[in-house]
Backbone as a chain_set.jsonl record, in Angstrom:
{"seq": "MSDITPMITSDRMVIQAYGADGFKISGQKYETAVIVLPDRVLAWDGITFDIFQTIKAACDVILMGTGKTMTLLPKEKRLELKAQGVFIETMDTGAACRTYNALMADGRRIAAALIKPV", "coords": {"N": [[87.556, 101.91, 154.552], [90.128, 99.711, 153.685], [91.098, 96.391, 154.385], [94.342, 95.368, 154.469], [95.772, 93.244, 155.314], [97.57, 90.356, 154.644], [96.26, 87.275, 153.299], [96.557, 85.001, 155.478], [96.599, 81.936, 157.107], [95.02, 81.29, 160.282], [96.628, 79.831, 161.987], [99.191, 80.581, 161.56], [101.928, 82.889, 161.929], [101.603, 86.401, 161.665], [102.931, 89.506, 160.777], [101.92, 92.408, 162.088], [102.503, 95.045, 162.763], [105.286, 97.301, 163.089], [107.993, 99.074, 164.628], [109.963, 101.638, 166.3], [109.392, 101.041, 168.915], [108.954, 98.34, 168.967], [107.352, 95.267, 167.967], [104.236, 94.06, 166.597], [102.797, 91.062, 166.482], [100.67, 88.745, 165.231], [98.705, 89.674, 167.052], [100.086, 89.883, 169.46], [102.343, 91.851, 171.413], [105.787, 92.716, 171.133], [108.753, 93.818, 172.574], [111.399, 93.524, 172.092], [114.107, 92.521, 169.889], [113.178, 90.023, 167.498], [112.623, 86.616, 166.4], [110.725, 85.443, 163.868], [108.831, 82.735, 163.17], [106.922, 80.409, 161.145], [105.055, 79.27, 162.956], [105.541, 80.3, 165.512], [106.973, 82.785, 167.75], [110.136, 83.933, 168.677], [111.992, 85.449, 171.273], [114.764, 87.489, 170.625], [117.16, 88.079, 172.136], [120.264, 89.613, 172.74], [121.22, 89.242, 170.167], [122.64, 87.112, 168.749], [124.094, 84.847, 166.355], [123.908, 82.155, 166.526], [121.411, 81.046, 166.842], [120.331, 80.781, 164.306], [121.209, 78.379, 163.183], [119.701, 76.612, 164.645], [117.054, 77.174, 163.852], [116.993, 76.724, 161.13], [115.949, 74.359, 160.039], [113.247, 74.772, 160.028], [112.625, 76.433, 157.957], [113.051, 77.688, 154.57], [114.437, 79.931, 153.874], [115.884, 82.7, 155.587], [114.814, 85.837, 156.428], [116.431, 88.793, 157.183], [115.944, 91.542, 159.084], [117.578, 94.44, 159.477], [117.23, 96.736, 160.98], [116.58, 100.267, 160.845], [117.896, 100.907, 158.479], [119.318, 99.027, 155.77], [121.875, 96.773, 156.483], [124.702, 95.012, 155.679], [125.638, 91.723, 156.718], [128.743, 90.846, 158.301], [131.258, 89.695, 156.036], [132.637, 87.285, 156.682], [130.869, 86.107, 158.504], [128.598, 85.732, 156.886], [129.632, 83.85, 155.044], [130.251, 81.749, 156.775], [127.686, 81.037, 157.779], [126.445, 80.323, 155.355], [127.99, 78.089, 154.668], [127.042, 76.369, 156.571], [124.598, 75.826, 155.608], [122.665, 77.752, 155.973], [120.64, 80.194, 154.746], [120.467, 83.57, 154.286], [118.642, 86.487, 153.688], [119.292, 89.788, 153.619], [117.899, 92.883, 154.668], [116.302, 96.124, 155.206], [114.359, 96.514, 158.233], [111.595, 97.115, 157.845], [111.15, 96.317, 155.151], [111.751, 93.61, 155.447], [109.665, 92.763, 157.14], [107.379, 93.214, 155.509], [108.007, 91.551, 153.318], [108.168, 89.053, 154.569], [105.427, 88.697, 155.337], [104.208, 88.64, 152.781], [105.411, 86.369, 151.602], [104.671, 84.414, 153.445], [101.907, 84.465, 153.091], [101.87, 83.336, 150.618], [102.38, 80.766, 151.207], [104.958, 79.909, 151.733], [107.913, 78.48, 153.297], [109.225, 80.24, 155.656], [111.248, 82.455, 157.607], [111.783, 85.221, 159.835], [114.23, 87.333, 161.053], [114.309, 89.9, 163.16], [115.34, 93.171, 163.873], [114.623, 95.972, 165.845], [113.551, 98.95, 164.184], [115.285, 101.496, 164.86]], "CA": [[88.905, 101.477, 154.808], [90.379, 98.357, 153.202], [92.017, 95.558, 155.16], [95.421, 94.929, 153.58], [96.471, 92.112, 155.916], [97.57, 89.243, 153.696], [95.47, 86.103, 153.645], [97.399, 84.016, 156.148], [95.746, 81.134, 157.982], [95.102, 81.713, 161.678], [97.657, 79.089, 162.726], [100.491, 81.126, 161.144], [102.248, 84.211, 162.461], [101.551, 87.519, 160.728], [103.484, 90.726, 161.352], [100.891, 93.423, 161.914], [103.071, 96.382, 162.909], [106.664, 97.37, 163.564], [108.445, 100.434, 164.868], [111.046, 101.782, 167.268], [108.981, 100.467, 170.195], [108.859, 96.885, 168.872], [106.579, 94.585, 166.93], [102.966, 93.419, 166.913], [102.764, 89.858, 165.658], [99.477, 87.944, 165.536], [98.026, 90.206, 168.224], [100.983, 89.979, 170.623], [103.378, 92.875, 171.301], [107.149, 92.343, 171.502], [109.577, 95.023, 172.684], [112.783, 93.174, 171.78], [114.306, 91.888, 168.583], [112.459, 88.744, 167.474], [112.688, 85.693, 165.275], [109.351, 85.047, 163.561], [108.701, 81.488, 162.422], [105.524, 80.256, 160.755], [104.173, 78.855, 164.043], [105.895, 80.859, 166.813], [107.884, 83.922, 167.793], [111.165, 83.779, 169.701], [112.737, 86.655, 171.616], [116.119, 87.398, 170.094], [117.977, 88.916, 173.008], [121.693, 89.404, 172.555], [121.507, 89.254, 168.73], [123.671, 86.173, 168.324], [123.737, 84.15, 165.126], [123.807, 80.724, 166.805], [120.013, 80.625, 166.738], [120.003, 80.463, 162.918], [121.439, 76.949, 162.987], [118.574, 75.93, 165.277], [115.776, 77.368, 163.156], [117.069, 76.511, 159.679], [115.109, 73.233, 159.63], [111.855, 75.217, 159.941], [112.398, 77.379, 156.863], [113.936, 77.611, 153.408], [115.265, 81.133, 153.871], [115.676, 83.604, 156.711], [114.9, 87.262, 156.113], [116.982, 89.503, 158.33], [115.693, 92.971, 159.125], [118.725, 94.967, 160.221], [116.919, 98.021, 161.594], [116.037, 101.325, 159.994], [118.541, 100.814, 157.173], [119.9, 97.721, 155.477], [123.291, 96.631, 156.777], [125.166, 93.656, 155.379], [126.374, 90.981, 157.735], [130.154, 90.728, 157.931], [131.475, 88.667, 155.023], [133.001, 86.002, 157.293], [129.663, 85.532, 159.098], [127.777, 85.25, 155.765], [130.24, 82.626, 154.518], [130.095, 80.715, 157.796], [126.295, 80.599, 157.775], [126.193, 79.642, 154.083], [128.627, 76.769, 154.768], [126.185, 75.565, 157.442], [123.315, 75.643, 154.939], [121.737, 78.78, 156.413], [120.571, 81.219, 153.72], [119.89, 84.782, 154.846], [118.448, 87.657, 152.833], [119.366, 90.947, 154.498], [117.196, 94.078, 154.202], [115.859, 96.899, 156.361], [113.317, 95.795, 158.965], [110.289, 97.298, 157.196], [111.102, 95.44, 153.982], [111.717, 92.221, 155.923], [108.309, 92.499, 157.629], [106.465, 93.12, 154.357], [108.37, 90.37, 152.535], [107.738, 87.889, 155.356], [103.974, 88.542, 155.204], [103.876, 88.25, 151.401], [105.838, 84.984, 151.379], [103.837, 83.563, 154.295], [100.608, 84.373, 152.415], [102.089, 82.467, 149.466], [102.575, 79.412, 151.712], [106.39, 79.575, 151.776], [108.553, 78.183, 154.586], [110.003, 81.463, 155.808], [111.462, 82.994, 158.961], [112.304, 86.577, 159.811], [114.99, 87.773, 162.216], [114.01, 91.331, 163.07], [115.861, 94.131, 164.82], [113.752, 97.144, 165.826], [114.059, 100.063, 163.372], [115.498, 102.654, 165.745]], "C": [[89.04, 100.02, 154.36], [91.372, 97.644, 154.1], [93.084, 95.042, 154.202], [96.246, 93.794, 154.185], [96.425, 90.951, 154.938], [96.737, 88.071, 154.214], [96.394, 85.015, 154.185], [96.507, 83.257, 157.115], [96.025, 81.475, 159.439], [96.15, 80.956, 162.486], [99.072, 79.545, 162.366], [100.68, 82.526, 161.692], [102.175, 85.252, 161.348], [102.083, 88.752, 161.454], [102.497, 91.851, 161.042], [101.44, 94.836, 161.994], [104.511, 96.264, 163.393], [107.035, 98.829, 163.76], [109.533, 100.447, 165.921], [110.693, 101.168, 168.622], [108.787, 98.955, 170.131], [107.972, 96.412, 167.74], [105.238, 94.13, 167.477], [102.828, 92.265, 165.925], [101.613, 88.985, 166.13], [98.836, 88.357, 166.862], [98.883, 90.394, 169.462], [102.046, 91.039, 170.388], [104.708, 92.344, 171.827], [107.996, 93.605, 171.504], [111.048, 94.768, 172.365], [112.887, 92.767, 170.313], [113.659, 90.505, 168.641], [112.876, 87.909, 166.27], [111.254, 85.211, 165.064], [109.407, 83.811, 162.674], [107.232, 81.316, 162.04], [104.575, 79.979, 161.925], [104.503, 79.44, 165.414], [106.832, 82.05, 166.653], [108.849, 83.694, 168.945], [111.79, 85.132, 169.99], [114.17, 86.442, 171.156], [117.003, 88.355, 170.87], [119.444, 88.6, 172.768], [122.133, 89.38, 171.113], [122.711, 88.382, 168.378], [123.173, 85.426, 167.096], [123.6, 82.64, 165.328], [122.388, 80.205, 166.614], [119.649, 80.231, 165.3], [120.192, 78.98, 162.611], [120.253, 76.152, 163.53], [117.303, 76.019, 164.448], [115.817, 77.031, 161.674], [116.203, 75.353, 159.197], [113.658, 73.651, 159.425], [111.576, 76.086, 158.725], [113.401, 77.154, 155.729], [114.89, 78.793, 153.35], [114.908, 81.964, 155.103], [115.832, 85.032, 156.199], [115.446, 87.95, 157.353], [116.743, 90.984, 158.174], [116.708, 93.619, 160.048], [118.474, 96.326, 160.867], [116.374, 98.999, 160.579], [116.63, 101.302, 158.589], [119.141, 99.42, 157.002], [121.402, 97.769, 155.738], [123.691, 95.198, 156.483], [125.813, 93.021, 156.601], [127.844, 90.966, 157.331], [130.364, 89.531, 157.006], [131.798, 87.31, 155.641], [131.792, 85.33, 157.937], [128.741, 84.996, 158.0], [128.32, 83.933, 155.223], [130.093, 81.462, 155.496], [128.676, 80.16, 157.807], [125.961, 79.833, 156.498], [126.787, 78.238, 154.103], [127.809, 75.814, 155.64], [124.806, 75.317, 156.818], [122.25, 76.636, 155.367], [121.773, 79.918, 155.398], [119.794, 82.425, 154.251], [119.814, 85.862, 153.784], [118.367, 88.863, 153.755], [118.684, 92.15, 153.854], [116.825, 94.914, 155.424], [114.646, 96.201, 156.979], [111.937, 95.937, 158.331], [110.121, 96.38, 156.002], [111.027, 93.974, 154.399], [110.325, 91.85, 156.427], [107.328, 92.315, 156.475], [106.742, 91.858, 153.529], [107.952, 89.096, 153.252], [106.237, 87.651, 155.163], [103.586, 88.067, 153.804], [104.239, 86.791, 151.149], [105.035, 84.004, 152.236], [102.462, 83.385, 153.652], [100.682, 83.437, 151.211], [102.358, 81.021, 149.886], [104.031, 78.978, 151.799], [106.856, 79.281, 153.195], [109.589, 79.275, 154.84], [110.17, 81.782, 157.29], [111.997, 84.412, 158.806], [113.0, 86.852, 161.146], [114.96, 89.298, 162.171], [114.603, 92.132, 164.211], [114.977, 95.374, 164.719], [114.371, 98.267, 164.984], [114.166, 101.336, 164.203], [116.272, 103.714, 165.008]], "O": [[88.163, 99.198, 154.629], [92.37, 98.228, 154.525], [92.767, 94.355, 153.23], [97.288, 93.422, 153.647], [95.352, 90.596, 154.45], [96.543, 87.912, 155.419], [96.939, 84.213, 153.427], [95.741, 83.866, 157.862], [97.127, 81.897, 159.789], [96.524, 81.403, 163.571], [100.047, 78.95, 162.825], [99.714, 83.261, 161.896], [102.629, 85.012, 160.229], [101.727, 89.007, 162.604], [102.273, 92.197, 159.882], [100.901, 95.742, 161.358], [104.903, 95.276, 164.014], [106.457, 99.714, 163.13], [109.976, 99.394, 166.382], [111.584, 100.814, 169.394], [108.482, 98.341, 171.153], [107.856, 97.059, 166.7], [105.106, 93.848, 168.668], [102.755, 92.46, 164.711], [101.583, 88.542, 167.278], [98.474, 87.514, 167.682], [98.436, 91.013, 170.428], [102.599, 91.128, 169.292], [104.757, 91.624, 172.824], [107.964, 94.377, 170.546], [111.853, 95.699, 172.368], [111.888, 92.682, 169.599], [113.599, 89.888, 169.705], [113.4, 88.414, 165.277], [110.643, 84.642, 165.969], [109.957, 83.841, 161.573], [106.379, 82.025, 162.574], [103.42, 80.403, 161.896], [103.826, 79.119, 166.391], [107.4, 82.289, 165.587], [108.446, 83.314, 170.045], [112.089, 85.887, 169.065], [114.719, 85.347, 171.284], [117.527, 89.322, 170.319], [119.815, 87.437, 172.61], [123.33, 89.489, 170.847], [123.679, 88.856, 167.784], [121.971, 85.381, 166.831], [123.217, 81.924, 164.402], [122.195, 79.042, 166.261], [118.742, 79.423, 165.101], [119.413, 78.396, 161.858], [119.852, 75.145, 162.947], [116.555, 75.046, 164.352], [114.776, 77.047, 161.017], [115.761, 75.364, 158.048], [112.912, 72.966, 158.725], [110.425, 76.444, 158.474], [114.444, 76.524, 155.907], [116.007, 78.681, 152.844], [113.778, 81.928, 155.59], [116.855, 85.386, 155.612], [114.963, 87.707, 158.46], [117.265, 91.615, 157.256], [116.704, 93.379, 161.256], [119.426, 96.999, 161.263], [115.779, 98.607, 159.576], [115.95, 101.638, 157.619], [119.431, 98.73, 157.979], [122.103, 98.672, 155.283], [123.07, 94.265, 156.994], [126.451, 93.696, 157.409], [128.16, 91.062, 156.145], [129.731, 88.487, 157.17], [131.291, 86.288, 155.18], [131.695, 84.103, 157.92], [128.16, 83.922, 158.158], [127.554, 83.003, 154.969], [129.84, 80.328, 155.089], [128.486, 78.944, 157.84], [125.274, 78.813, 156.547], [126.164, 77.296, 153.613], [127.877, 74.597, 155.468], [123.95, 74.676, 157.428], [121.061, 76.401, 155.154], [122.816, 80.542, 155.206], [118.624, 82.316, 154.617], [120.784, 86.124, 153.073], [117.462, 88.947, 154.586], [118.855, 92.413, 152.663], [117.01, 94.469, 156.557], [113.987, 95.394, 156.324], [111.182, 94.966, 158.287], [109.083, 95.737, 155.846], [110.318, 93.185, 153.775], [109.852, 90.742, 156.172], [106.54, 91.369, 156.467], [105.81, 91.182, 153.093], [107.441, 88.166, 152.628], [105.822, 86.533, 154.859], [102.732, 87.192, 153.658], [103.459, 86.055, 150.545], [104.751, 82.888, 151.8], [101.91, 82.285, 153.663], [99.686, 82.822, 150.83], [102.543, 80.149, 149.037], [104.308, 77.785, 151.926], [106.277, 79.764, 154.168], [110.695, 79.232, 154.302], [109.331, 81.42, 158.115], [112.587, 84.759, 157.783], [112.435, 86.633, 162.218], [115.516, 89.912, 161.26], [114.393, 91.81, 165.381], [114.619, 95.784, 163.615], [115.576, 98.507, 165.06], [113.242, 102.149, 164.237], [116.559, 104.772, 165.568]]}, "num_chains": 1, "name": "protein.A"}
């Protein structure tokens, strides 16, 4: 069996698993939606967008996993966030998890806002 976990330093968060029951990130299980930053994980209860303004200084782009399928944010919310300097790439949660790990392994300043794929 081959280990396919990307080469990410131990002081950075790595998404190890995801599913309808939640996420496993750097050995810790989460049953809610989460925001994954390079150095910490935040519970994302209530799914509000105000948190993006807070975390934008920690990353260059935010990947948003919208669940089992990709769903665009409402146009007015995308424009509002863009005007605030918050850049979000929307995709299904599985793609967001894989992309986060690949970009983190590449040393990028990345965050992922993840909704469980139910």
